[in-house]
Backbone as JSON, one array per atom type, in Angstrom:
{
  "sequence": "MFVKSEHNGEKEISQYISRLATDLNVAASTQNQALNAIVFLYNRVLRIELGDFGHMERAKKPERLPTVMTKSEVSRILAAMSSTYVLLAKLMYGCGLRIQGKVVGMIRHYA",
  "N": [[-14.66, 33.76, -7.55], [-13.51, 31.85, -10.25], [-13.03, 32.89, -13.44], [-12.82, 32.48, -16.82], [-10.81, 33.43, -19.12], [-9.03, 35.02, -21.86], [-6.75, 35.94, -21.04], [-6.04, 34.32, -18.69], [-3.54, 32.11, -17.15], [-1.21, 29.89, -15.97], [-0.25, 31.21, -13.92], [-2.17, 32.99, -12.96], [-4.09, 31.03, -12.57], [-2.77, 29.74, -10.28], [-2.79, 31.59, -8.53], [-5.25, 32.03, -8.07], [-6.05, 29.64, -6.59], [-4.34, 29.49, -4.61], [-5.71, 31.83, -3.37], [-8.19, 30.84, -2.74], [-7.37, 29.28, -0.5], [-5.78, 30.79, 1.56], [-7.23, 33.42, 1.59], [-9.96, 32.89, 1.59], [-10.45, 30.52, 3.18], [-10.57, 27.87, 2.53], [-11.89, 24.19, 2.64], [-9.24, 21.78, 2.34], [-10.21, 19.71, 0.6], [-11.79, 21.29, -1.06], [-10.58, 23.18, -2.33], [-9.07, 21.36, -3.74], [-10.92, 20.24, -5.51], [-11.91, 22.24, -7.04], [-9.13, 23.02, -8.13], [-9.09, 20.59, -9.89], [-11.33, 20.87, -11.16], [-10.86, 22.94, -12.84], [-8.3, 22.46, -14.37], [-9.64, 20.2, -15.75], [-11.6, 21.75, -17.2], [-9.8, 23.14, -18.95], [-8.1, 21.41, -20.17], [-9.73, 19.15, -21.26], [-12.21, 20.39, -22.16], [-11.69, 23.35, -23.49], [-9.72, 22.51, -24.76], [-6.65, 23.24, -24.13], [-3.41, 23.09, -23.55], [-2.1, 23.06, -20.17], [0.73, 24.05, -18.16], [3.14, 24.03, -15.77], [2.25, 24.74, -12.52], [3.67, 25.97, -10.92], [4.33, 27.25, -7.3], [2.07, 27.09, -5.11], [-0.23, 27.87, -2.51], [-1.51, 25.7, 0.0], [-4.4, 24.73, 1.04], [-4.87, 23.85, 4.56], [-4.82, 20.33, 5.86], [-7.01, 18.88, 8.19], [-5.48, 17.31, 10.98], [-6.95, 14.22, 12.02], [-7.07, 11.98, 14.34], [-8.24, 8.84, 13.99], [-10.94, 7.33, 16.25], [-10.44, 4.45, 17.98], [-11.94, 1.19, 18.84], [-11.14, -1.39, 21.4], [-11.69, -4.92, 20.6], [-12.67, -5.84, 23.09], [-14.04, -3.76, 24.17], [-16.19, -2.71, 22.68], [-17.72, -5.1, 22.83], [-18.64, -4.65, 25.66], [-19.79, -2.38, 25.23], [-22.11, -3.1, 23.56], [-23.17, -4.86, 25.09], [-24.2, -3.28, 27.24], [-26.23, -2.23, 26.28], [-29.65, -1.66, 25.55], [-32.46, -4.06, 24.35], [-33.65, -2.83, 21.95], [-31.63, -1.06, 20.63], [-29.44, -2.37, 20.22], [-29.51, -4.2, 17.97], [-29.28, -2.42, 15.69], [-26.89, -0.73, 16.42], [-25.03, -3.06, 16.5], [-25.3, -3.48, 13.49], [-24.45, -1.17, 12.35], [-21.69, -1.07, 13.38], [-20.66, -3.92, 12.48], [-21.01, -2.84, 9.95], [-18.96, -1.13, 9.46], [-19.66, 1.75, 10.01], [-19.9, 4.92, 10.49], [-20.69, 6.94, 13.66], [-21.79, 9.57, 13.12], [-22.83, 9.65, 10.65], [-24.88, 7.98, 10.6], [-26.44, 9.08, 12.44], [-27.05, 11.46, 11.09], [-28.38, 10.74, 9.03], [-30.39, 9.52, 10.36], [-31.89, 11.97, 11.1], [-32.23, 13.46, 8.75], [-34.27, 11.4, 7.95], [-36.7, 11.7, 9.75], [-37.25, 14.09, 9.65]],
  "CA": [[-14.98, 32.95, -8.98], [-12.95, 31.95, -11.55], [-13.52, 33.15, -14.56], [-11.88, 32.05, -17.74], [-10.27, 34.38, -20.11], [-7.66, 34.82, -22.68], [-5.66, 36.42, -20.08], [-5.71, 33.43, -17.54], [-2.83, 30.78, -17.81], [-1.04, 29.09, -15.13], [-0.07, 31.96, -12.97], [-3.6, 33.33, -12.65], [-4.85, 29.89, -11.63], [-2.07, 29.37, -9.18], [-3.17, 32.78, -7.53], [-6.73, 31.87, -7.57], [-6.23, 28.34, -6.14], [-3.84, 29.95, -3.47], [-6.43, 32.84, -2.72], [-8.8, 29.96, -1.8], [-6.75, 28.96, 1.01], [-5.57, 32.16, 2.18], [-8.19, 34.15, 2.07], [-11.44, 32.3, 1.81], [-10.14, 29.4, 4.21], [-11.67, 26.58, 2.33], [-11.06, 23.06, 2.86], [-8.58, 21.35, 1.36], [-10.95, 18.95, -0.67], [-12.42, 22.08, -2.11], [-9.54, 23.61, -3.0], [-8.63, 20.41, -4.9], [-11.75, 19.98, -6.33], [-11.36, 23.67, -7.74], [-8.38, 22.81, -9.05], [-9.52, 19.4, -10.56], [-12.19, 21.33, -12.29], [-10.02, 24.09, -13.81], [-7.66, 21.55, -15.14], [-10.49, 19.67, -16.76], [-12.17, 22.92, -17.84], [-8.69, 23.92, -19.91], [-7.89, 20.23, -20.81], [-10.97, 18.35, -22.24], [-13.45, 21.3, -22.83], [-11.21, 23.92, -24.07], [-8.39, 21.83, -25.55], [-5.78, 24.25, -23.86], [-2.7, 22.49, -22.47], [-1.46, 23.99, -18.98], [2.15, 23.89, -17.8], [3.49, 23.96, -14.34], [1.36, 25.89, -11.79], [4.28, 26.57, -9.63], [3.8, 27.23, -6.19], [0.62, 27.36, -4.53], [-0.36, 27.9, -1.13], [-2.48, 24.76, -0.18], [-5.41, 24.31, 2.42], [-4.41, 22.78, 5.47], [-5.79, 19.14, 6.23], [-6.95, 18.87, 9.5], [-5.15, 16.04, 11.76], [-7.46, 13.81, 12.63], [-6.75, 10.34, 14.44], [-9.48, 7.69, 14.16], [-11.1, 6.64, 17.55], [-10.67, 2.87, 17.34], [-12.04, 0.6, 20.17], [-10.97, -2.76, 21.41], [-13.28, -5.63, 20.84], [-13.56, -6.16, 24.58], [-14.59, -2.53, 24.55], [-17.21, -3.09, 21.88], [-18.43, -6.25, 23.77], [-19.26, -4.23, 26.92], [-20.95, -1.62, 25.14], [-23.03, -3.79, 23.18], [-24.01, -5.79, 26.16], [-24.79, -2.36, 28.12], [-27.15, -1.63, 25.45], [-30.89, -2.37, 25.53], [-32.58, -4.67, 23.07], [-34.39, -2.19, 20.76], [-30.7, -0.6, 19.99], [-28.46, -3.24, 19.96], [-29.41, -4.62, 16.52], [-28.63, -0.87, 15.05], [-25.49, -1.01, 17.03], [-24.5, -4.46, 15.75], [-25.16, -3.49, 12.01], [-23.43, -0.08, 12.24], [-20.11, -1.74, 13.65], [-20.44, -4.56, 11.41], [-20.62, -2.39, 8.26], [-17.85, 0.12, 9.73], [-20.64, 2.76, 9.68], [-19.81, 6.05, 11.83], [-22.16, 7.13, 14.05], [-22.18, 10.73, 12.8], [-23.33, 9.31, 9.35], [-26.17, 7.51, 10.93], [-27.09, 10.11, 13.03], [-27.62, 12.24, 9.95], [-29.26, 9.77, 8.21], [-31.7, 9.57, 11.08], [-32.31, 12.9, 11.39], [-33.17, 13.48, 7.5], [-35.35, 10.27, 7.79], [-37.39, 12.19, 10.55], [-37.5, 15.64, 9.56]],
  "C": [[-14.42, 33.01, -9.57], [-13.3, 32.08, -12.69], [-12.51, 32.99, -15.81], [-11.96, 33.16, -18.76], [-9.22, 34.12, -20.73], [-6.39, 35.15, -22.09], [-5.07, 35.74, -18.84], [-4.78, 32.43, -17.94], [-2.63, 30.36, -16.23], [-0.75, 29.94, -13.67], [-1.19, 32.5, -12.01], [-4.1, 32.18, -11.74], [-4.19, 29.45, -10.6], [-2.59, 30.44, -8.26], [-4.52, 32.58, -6.93], [-6.88, 30.62, -6.35], [-5.46, 28.79, -4.81], [-4.9, 31.0, -2.56], [-7.27, 32.2, -1.97], [-8.45, 29.53, -0.51], [-6.47, 29.89, 1.95], [-6.42, 32.9, 2.39], [-9.65, 33.64, 2.24], [-11.35, 31.0, 2.5], [-10.91, 28.32, 3.87], [-11.06, 25.53, 2.85], [-10.47, 22.59, 2.21], [-9.25, 20.24, 0.48], [-11.56, 20.09, -1.5], [-11.59, 22.8, -2.78], [-8.99, 22.54, -4.04], [-9.51, 20.07, -6.15], [-12.23, 21.34, -7.22], [-10.42, 23.47, -8.49], [-8.3, 21.67, -10.3], [-10.21, 20.1, -11.66], [-11.84, 22.45, -13.29], [-9.43, 23.59, -14.71], [-8.53, 20.85, -16.31], [-10.86, 20.42, -17.5], [-10.85, 23.02, -19.31], [-8.53, 22.74, -21.08], [-8.83, 19.72, -21.91], [-11.9, 19.39, -22.72], [-12.56, 22.71, -23.56], [-9.96, 23.75, -25.15], [-6.99, 22.87, -25.32], [-4.83, 23.31, -22.9], [-2.21, 23.31, -21.42], [0.06, 23.28, -18.62], [2.11, 23.62, -16.34], [2.83, 25.25, -13.64], [2.37, 26.51, -10.65], [3.65, 26.66, -8.08], [2.63, 27.66, -6.25], [0.3, 27.13, -2.83], [-1.48, 26.94, -0.82], [-3.22, 24.84, 1.11], [-4.84, 23.13, 3.64], [-5.13, 21.6, 5.76], [-5.52, 19.13, 7.86], [-6.65, 17.29, 10.03], [-6.08, 15.47, 12.75], [-7.24, 12.35, 12.81], [-8.26, 9.63, 14.58], [-9.86, 7.15, 15.86], [-11.16, 4.99, 17.4], [-11.01, 2.29, 18.94], [-11.87, -0.81, 20.18], [-12.25, -3.56, 21.23], [-14.02, -6.07, 21.91], [-14.54, -4.77, 24.66], [-16.14, -2.5, 24.13], [-18.13, -3.87, 22.35], [-19.42, -5.58, 24.63], [-20.1, -3.3, 26.63], [-22.2, -1.8, 24.58], [-24.13, -4.48, 24.13], [-24.84, -4.66, 27.26], [-26.11, -1.97, 27.44], [-28.9, -2.59, 25.62], [-31.68, -2.96, 23.86], [-33.03, -3.84, 21.62], [-32.97, -1.24, 20.16], [-29.5, -1.44, 19.52], [-28.25, -3.87, 18.52], [-28.92, -3.59, 15.45], [-27.26, -0.74, 15.41], [-24.43, -1.96, 16.26], [-24.23, -4.11, 14.33], [-24.27, -2.09, 12.14], [-21.81, -0.57, 12.62], [-19.95, -2.71, 12.82], [-20.13, -4.38, 10.13], [-19.83, -1.24, 8.38], [-18.77, 1.3, 9.32], [-20.18, 3.88, 11.08], [-20.74, 6.17, 12.3], [-22.79, 8.36, 13.55], [-22.74, 10.67, 11.18], [-24.49, 8.67, 9.51], [-26.88, 8.19, 11.42], [-27.94, 11.08, 11.68], [-28.47, 11.91, 9.17], [-30.83, 9.72, 8.72], [-32.47, 10.95, 11.18], [-33.25, 13.52, 10.14], [-34.52, 12.8, 7.48], [-36.99, 10.93, 8.43], [-37.98, 13.35, 10.19], [-38.54, 16.01, 8.25]]
}
């Protein structure tokens, strides 16, 4: 955990952010959020301008390519579905919703 003190400067902040990536293996978004929170704390709350942080180890972003289906593939899948689920599938597809988000939402609804 990062604790503000009069001894913390750009070097200590850089070391903390690097530690998040190397020792704690946090996601890139978590590391970015931590850095932005510290910068906000110093700039807006404490009114302390920070300089250059220098080199920081950054968390690796996972390389994920989206799976994209053609219109004909989508049409074949929708045609094979029973009428109970076809409306839900068409709404999800039309709105650009991902299956994972819908499944999680359904589980929370029934849990």
